[in-house]
N, C-alpha and C positions, 0 to 999 in steps of 0.2 A: 504494500500500500504506500510506503514511503517513496519508493521509486516512481510509482505512478503519479504521485503528487508532485514530485520533483520534475518529472518530464512535462507534466501539464503546466507547471509554473514556468519552466524554460520555454515552452511553446508560447505562452502568453507574453513572456519577455521579448521573444523574437517578434511577436505581433506588435508589441509596444514600439520596438525600434522601427519596424516597417511603417507604422502609422506616423511616427515622428518624421521619417524620411518623406512620406507621402505629403504630409502637411507642409514640410519645408519646401518641397518642389512645386506643389500644385496650388496651395492655398497661401500665397504670399499676402502679407498684410496690405500692400498697396493695391491689390486687385480686389480685395473684399471690402465693400462699402457697408455691408450689413454686419454690425458689430455683434449682434445677438448670435448670428450663425457662427461667427468666428469664435466667440466664447464657448458655444456649445461644442464645437470641434475640439477645442483645447481641453474642456472639461472631460469629454469622453476619452481623450488621450490620457489624461491623468488618472481617470478611473481604471483604465487598463493597467496602468502601473500599480495601483493599489491592489487590484486583484492578483497581480503577479506576486507582489510581496506577501500577500496573505497565503497564497498557495505554496510558496517556497519555504516559509518560516512557520507554518502552522504545526508541523510535525517535529520541529526542533526543540 
């Protein structure tokens, strides 16, 4: 169970890095005039990181 939890956490961390890269490349601040949408994207990105941290450290 610990290995499954670790692998799932690592998968989420890779997803976190991928969403960060996606936001950096495609959602540049100067192109987004809607600040609510921009903040929602950032919040979802941070929530992905929180889920990753919880999955990696819950069994330690």
